[in-house]
C-alpha positions as a printed Julia matrix, in Angstrom:
245×3 Matrix{Float64}:
  88.02   90.67   83.73
  88.21   94.44   83.73
  85.48   96.57   82.22
  87.19   99.69   80.88
  83.92  101.41   80.2
  82.62  100.92   83.68
  85.94  102.12   85.13
  85.73  105.27   83.03
  82.15  106.13   84.26
  83.86  108.16   86.99
  86.93  109.19   85.12
  86.98  112.76   86.52
  86.75  111.51   90.24
  89.15  108.59   89.66
  91.57  110.92   87.9
  91.86  113.58   90.53
  94.23  111.51   92.79
  96.45  110.9    89.79
  96.92  114.7    89.18
  97.52  115.29   92.93
 100.13  112.53   92.8
 101.99  113.5    89.68
 101.94  117.15   90.62
 104.54  116.27   93.28
 106.99  114.79   90.73
 109.81  117.24   90.09
 111.28  115.74   87.02
 111.94  118.23   84.23
 113.3   116.32   81.29
 113.03  112.52   82.01
 114.37  110.06   79.56
 111.71  107.36   80.08
 108.37  107.68   81.77
 106.55  104.53   82.87
 102.87  104.13   83.74
 102.85  100.97   85.79
  99.2    99.85   85.49
  98.0   102.12   82.84
  94.38  101.06   82.77
  92.42  102.42   79.84
  95.14  104.93   79.05
  93.3   108.13   79.67
  95.77  109.3    82.38
  98.76  107.91   80.55
  98.07  110.51   77.93
  98.57  113.23   80.53
 102.07  111.9    81.2
 102.86  111.99   77.49
 101.62  115.62   77.34
 103.72  116.77   80.28
 106.91  115.1    79.04
 106.58  114.89   75.21
 110.25  114.23   74.66
 110.3   111.17   76.96
 110.03  107.53   75.9
 106.55  106.44   77.19
 106.2   102.98   78.51
 102.73  101.76   79.57
 101.75   98.36   80.93
  98.77   96.64   82.51
  97.95   93.09   83.4
  94.47   93.32   81.88
  94.19   92.61   78.2
  90.81   94.54   78.22
  92.48   97.62   79.66
  95.49   97.39   77.38
  93.16   97.17   74.33
  91.33  100.31   75.53
  94.64  102.12   76.02
  95.84  101.14   72.58
  92.57  102.43   71.06
  93.32  105.76   72.85
  96.7   105.96   71.19
  98.83  104.68   74.08
 101.58  102.22   73.27
 100.42   99.8    76.1
 101.47   96.23   76.6
 100.07   93.41   78.66
 102.68   92.81   81.43
 102.31   91.65   85.03
 104.08   94.01   87.53
 106.01   91.08   88.91
 107.74   90.68   85.55
 108.47   94.37   85.04
 112.05   95.62   85.46
 112.93   99.29   84.88
 115.11  100.02   81.89
 118.36  101.87   82.73
 116.94  105.24   81.47
 113.76  105.13   83.54
 113.49  108.51   85.21
 109.77  108.52   86.23
 107.6   105.64   87.33
 103.87  106.32   88.13
 101.65  103.58   89.67
  98.19  104.84   90.3
  95.54  102.66   92.06
  97.38   99.42   91.21
  99.45   98.03   94.1
  96.43   97.32   96.31
  95.88   94.33   94.01
  99.47   93.05   94.67
  99.93   91.37   98.03
 103.68   91.46   97.89
 103.92   94.97   96.51
 106.23   96.13   99.41
 108.88   93.68   98.27
 108.46   94.89   94.66
 108.87   98.62   95.75
 112.22   97.72   97.49
 113.34   95.8    94.43
 112.41   98.6    92.0
 114.2   101.28   94.09
 117.34   99.21   93.84
 116.99   99.02   90.08
 116.06  102.62   89.26
 118.86  105.07   88.34
 120.04  107.74   90.65
 117.68  110.72   90.8
 114.71  108.8    89.38
 111.21  109.52   90.75
 108.74  106.87   91.89
 105.18  107.95   92.53
 102.45  105.72   93.92
  98.82  106.01   94.98
  96.56  103.35   96.39
  93.04  103.5    97.78
  92.95  103.46  101.56
  89.1   102.97  102.04
  89.17   99.38  103.09
  87.88   99.99  106.57
  84.93  102.18  105.31
  81.42  100.83  105.32
  81.49  100.19  101.55
  84.34   97.76  101.65
  83.43   96.22  105.03
  80.03   95.32  103.71
  81.55   93.8   100.65
  83.91   91.72  102.65
  81.09   90.5   104.92
  78.79   89.51  102.06
  81.55   87.91   99.97
  83.22   85.94  102.82
  81.7    82.64  101.74
  82.41   83.33   98.05
  85.88   84.91   97.8
  87.75   86.03  100.93
  89.02   89.59  100.56
  91.92   90.98  102.49
  91.01   93.45  105.27
  93.81   96.0   104.67
  95.83   95.36  101.51
  97.8    98.61  101.73
  99.91  100.44  104.21
  99.76  103.87  105.85
 101.57  106.96  104.6
 104.06  106.48  107.44
 104.71  102.85  106.5
 105.44  103.77  102.93
 107.53  106.77  104.06
 109.63  104.39  106.23
 110.01  101.87  103.38
 111.37  104.46  100.95
 113.46  106.23  103.5
 115.08  102.95  104.59
 116.17  102.48  100.99
 117.83  105.91  101.06
 115.22  107.84   99.18
 113.85  111.36   99.73
 110.09  110.78  100.25
 106.98  112.72  100.44
 103.98  110.68  101.81
 100.47  111.77  102.72
  96.81  110.79  102.62
  93.65  112.6   101.38
  89.98  111.77  101.93
  87.98  112.96   98.92
  84.28  113.58   99.81
  82.9   112.5    96.46
  79.46  113.52   95.29
  77.98  110.69   93.22
  74.79  110.93   91.21
  72.18  108.42   90.26
  70.56  105.4    91.83
  72.73  102.87   93.74
  75.62  105.35   93.2
  78.03  103.72   95.63
  77.34  100.33   94.22
  78.06  101.55   90.69
  81.29  103.05   91.87
  82.59   99.84   93.47
  81.38   97.75   90.66
  84.21   98.91   88.49
  86.94   98.03   91.03
  86.26   96.28   94.44
  83.58   94.06   93.17
  85.54   92.68   90.21
  86.84   89.47   91.97
  83.44   88.77   93.52
  81.58   89.01   90.18
  84.21   86.73   88.62
  83.63   84.08   91.29
  79.78   83.93   90.82
  77.35   82.68   88.21
  74.94   85.28   86.79
  72.03   84.32   88.97
  74.17   84.41   92.16
  75.77   87.63   91.08
  72.35   89.29   90.62
  71.27   88.2    94.12
  74.55   89.44   95.68
  74.33   92.63   93.78
  70.71   93.28   95.02
  71.55   92.56   98.64
  74.73   94.72   98.41
  72.81   97.63   96.94
  70.39   97.62   99.81
  73.12   97.58  102.4
  75.19  100.3   100.68
  72.15  102.56  100.22
  71.53  102.29  103.89
  75.14  103.16  104.77
  75.26  105.98  102.25
  71.81  107.58  102.08
  70.91  109.74   99.16
  70.48  113.48   99.64
  67.14  115.13   98.76
  68.61  116.25   95.4
  69.39  112.58   94.5
  73.11  112.73   94.97
  75.21  110.65   97.47
  78.19  111.67   99.43
  80.9   108.98   99.33
  84.08  109.79  101.31
  87.09  107.97   99.78
  90.51  107.89  101.44
  93.7   107.55   99.32
  97.37  107.08  100.32
 100.2   108.67   98.4
 103.88  108.48   98.32
 106.52  110.17   95.96
 110.13  109.09   96.4
 113.32  110.16   94.64
 116.11  107.74   94.34
 119.37  108.4    96.17
């Protein structure tokens, strides 16, 4: 279960990669804009504002996220990405911090490229922080509970090759954001809204509290607080923007 409120605790920091991604989309007057994995809809509204004449299509696999998006005024629907197929007038697709949850997303990318119209834009961003101490510690502690994949996403070069092999023009890159988090157990609170979701779902309440306490201690050691009470948390993200041939 997704907690939309927890996810939005860091809306500004989570939103910055979205704007860096969509800033590379050159579409001027798209007919249909799709937010593939819209979450609570706060960023979908930015797509609507940028292209107000376009048909806006928003979907997410989480009923909780879709409910939050609908409450924000986004016409979101509960749809699994495996079941989504682009309509013939789809000129822009954005998928932001979604495909890391989809093991076969490379096959989906190739399928979607073949279904999108000529000249359409596909923009994707995935977290690439899976070898960082935060995620390595989570995998270590959770190994006996729910095995987590070591590296569920590719490199910028791998995504560039994937899109180029399909005949697309492609721009791929990575950025490490040195995020300054405030509060106690800051890194734990960050990952609680994303990476810890499958772990929490697999544990009962007592086991979850024990896991959380041990994880907090390990994360606080790996990411010490500054004298002013804030914590630096470097976070790598991988981007690709492709234009269909």
